[in-house]
Structure formats: structure tokens, C-alpha cells
N, C-alpha and C positions, 0 to 999 in steps of 0.2 A: 606264597609265590606271587611274583609280579604278573599282572595281566598286561600283555603286550598289545592286544587288539580288542577293542570293544565297539560294537555297533549296536545302536538302539533304534529299533523300528525304522530301519533304512529302506526307503523305496525310491524307485526311479521310474518316472512316467515320460514317455516320448510319444508324441502324436496320439495322446489319449490311450496309449497302450502301456500297461504295467510291465516293465522289463525286469525289475526287481521289486519284490513285494514284502514289506514288513520284516526285514532281516534283522534279527538280534542274535549276536554271537559274542562269546568271550573266548579268547585264545591266550593261554598262559605262556609266559616266557619259556622258551625251550620246547614248546609243543610243536609237533609236525601235524598239521591239519590237512587231510586230503579232501578234495572236493570232487564229487562224482555227479554226473548228470548227462543227459542226452544233449545233442546239439540244440542250442536255443534255450537251454534250461536257465541261463542267467549267470553261469560261472564266470565268464570273462567280464560281463557287466559288473558283477560284484567286485572283481579285482580292480577294475577301472575306477570304481567308486572309492575303494580304499586308497588308491594312488592319486586321488584328486584329479584324474584325467577328465572325469565328468563329475558334476555336483549332484548330490541327492536331491530329489524333490521334497522328501521329508526325512526326518531322522538325523542322528548325529553319529560321527565316527571319531574315535579316539585311538591314536597310535602312540605307544610309549608315554601314556598319560597326558598327551597333548591333543586337544580337539583340532581336527583338520578342517580348514575352510580355505576359500580362495585367497583370503587375506593373510592366513596363517598356515603356511605349508612348509616351514623350514625343517620340520621333522622328517620330511621325505628324503633328506640327505642321508638319513640313517637306514634307508630301505633300499634293497636291491630288487630288481624286477626283470621279468622276461614275459612280455605280453604279446601274444600272437606271433607273427613272423618278425624276427629281429631285422632292423634296418641299419645299414652301415654306409660310410663313405667308401664306395667300392674302389676308387682310385687310390685310396690310402692303404697302408699296411695294417696288419692286425694290431701291432704296437701303437701306431699312430691313432687308430680308432679308440683304443683304450686310454691313451694319453688325453684325448679331447674330453672323454668322460670324466677322468680323474681331475683334470683341471677345472671342470665345471663344479665338481663336488668339493675337492680340496687337493691342492698340489701334492701334499704329502703322500697321497695314495699311489702316485706314479712309481714309487719304489716297489710296489707290489706287482707290477705288470709282468715281469719276466716269470716270476714264480707262479703267478696265476695262469699264464698261458701254458706253462709246463704242467700245471695241475689238471687242466682240461685237455691235455694231449696235443697242444699246438705249439709246444716249445720250439720245434724245428721250423715253424712257419711264421715266426714272429715278424719277420721283415718282408713277408710276401704280401702282395696286394690282395685285398679281399675279393676282387673280381675273379681271382683264380681259384677261389674256395668252392668246394662242393657244398650241397645243402647241409650235410652233416657237420662239416667244418664251420659253416656259418652259425649253426645251432650251438656248437661248442663255444664259439666266440661270444655268442649272446649270453651264455652261462658265465663265461669269464667276465663279461661286463657287469653282470648282476652281482658277482661275488668279490670283485677286485677291491672294493672299498670296505670289505669286511663288515657288511651291514648287520644290524641287530635283528632285522626282519627281512625275509626273502619271500617275494610273491611271484610264483612261477606258473604260467599258463601253458600247459602242454610242453614242458621243457625237453621232452625226449622225442619230439617230432623230428623225423628225418634221420634219426640215429640208428645205427645197426645194433645188434644185441650187445656187442662189446661196449659200444658207446653208452647204451642204457645202463649197463652195470657200472661204468665209470661215473656217470652222473649220480647214480644212487649212492655210490661210495663217497663221492664228494659231499653230497648233502648230509649224509649221516655223519661224516667227519666234522663238518661245520657245526652241526647240531650238538654233537657229543663234546667237542672241544671248546666251543664258544657259546653254547646255549642259544644258538641262532634259532629264532622262531621262523617256521616255514609254513606257508600256505602253498599247496601244489595241486593242480588239476591235471588229469590225464584220462584219456580213453583206454589206456592200457591198464586194466584194473589190477592185473597181477603185480605190476610195479608199485602201485599205490599200496597194495596190501603188504608189501615188504618194507615200506618206509614210514607209513602214517601211524601215529599213535591214536588218532581219532579220524573218523570219516563222517562228512555230512553229505547228504544226497539232496540234490536240487531238482525241481521239476516246476515248470511254468513260473520261474522267478522266485519260488518259495523254497525254504528248507523243509523237506517233508520227513526227514529222518536223520538222527545223529547217532552214531555207533562208536562207543568207546572201546579201548583195547580189550577190556574184559569181555565185552559182548562179542567182539570179533573172535577172540580166542575160544569162546564157548560155542560158537557156531560149528555145526557138523558139516556145513556146506562151504563152498568157496565164496569169496566176496562177490565174484561175478554172479553166482546163483542168488545170493542175498539181494544184490542190487536189482536184478531182473524181477524178482518176486516183489520187492517194495514198489517198483514202478508199476507193475501189473496191478497190484492191490490199490494203488493210488488212482489208477485209471478206471477201476470198476465203478459202474453206476451205483449210487447209494440208494438203497431201498429200505426205508425205515419201518415198513409195514410187514408183519409176518403173514404167512399164508392164511391163518385164521382171520386176521384183521382185514384181509382183502376180501373175504367172503361176505 
């Protein structure tokens, strides 16, 4: 199986503070990797590093067998993303916003726009200005922009923010369909743990910029507890002070 994403000892230091610490992961083509962590754990920073929005202080990143640097980032044209709150030209329509994105990547993708807007539930709003959209509609448009070019890798940071329960189900089904039909590799973070548990084939848990646990599907299936309970226990165990001396050794 082809490896879609490889990071080797990736770290990012800002103002002498380690934001991401020594991250080494491999994500196979067609895998859905869920990223869990508390606020400030480093999830978004890791995604920005993968997308070359920021450069690593140390370490290397490979996407689709190509090493990503500031000088060599053409592979990013094969990656769709939604990081933090999506930003659009509010005076333009949904279609016009997607046209700008497609023209930047490749004009041929413009033919996907109507079908993609229908896929995310915005087919009837194609020619409406984004300024009239609700938060949930903007989030749907952000997902449309991420998938309209049929990317080989999707990197999604909290993609279901602002969506109602029906919207969450819609997004889950869209991602599963892309993964199953096109072997799209997906990295997805969310604070809604139940959603991640229904889509991810593997979960990594981050704390203080590190990966502190990785759970494969077999391990998740074997758990007698919910993913939420497992996550809380792992975080609590990580935060416990380490005491290497037994009671007898202390005496």
C-alpha cells in the first residue's frame, strides 16, 4: 500500500516554545486518520505544517512521495483543506468563490462546481452572495472548496463546526463516500469525539504538541468503553506526576 503522508521528527518552535514536538507519522493511502486533543494540543499547528503554511523548525514532511519545502510545494495542488474558519469573498457568489479556487489550481476543475455545491447541500444557493450565508452554510462552502478539485489528500480541521446534526451526518457521508470511491486519504480533527469514532480508521491523541497515543481500528473495536472515555483516561494518565520510587524505596 502506498504511503500518502510521512513526517519524520517534525518540530516547530515559536518564541522558544515548542508548538509541535518530534512528530513522526505515516498515513497510508485511503486511510482516515482522526486527530484528538485538547485546545492548544498542537492539532492545527501540525496541519499547517503539512500544508506548508508554516515551515518546520526541524524534521521533514513528504506528501505523495514528494518532500515539501518552501521551494517545492507543487504537490499541494493535490491536497484539499479546511483549516480553522473558512474565509471567502463575501460580495461574490458561492460559485464565483469556487471558480477562483479552481482557476488557481486548474481550470478543468470548474466543471465540478455545480455537482460539488449540490453534494454539500448548497445547490440551490449557487448564485447567492456569501454575505447572505449562515455560519453553517459557510462551513458547507468551505468543505465544497476543499473537495471540488477531487484531491488525493484531505486535511480538515474541525470541519463540522457550526453545523447542525443533519449537516454533521451529511459531511460524514461525503467524506466516507470520497474515501471509499476514490481512496482519498483524510486527516480530520474534531472536538465532537462521537463523529471521529464513526469515520476514523485510526486515532492519534495529541497533548502539549506531542503524539501521546495511537489507536488502530482493532484497538478501538476491542475497547469496552466509548472513545470519549478512552480519550479522557489517556489524557489523565499523561498528566499524572511520574513517581519512579516505590513506597519501600522511599523509606
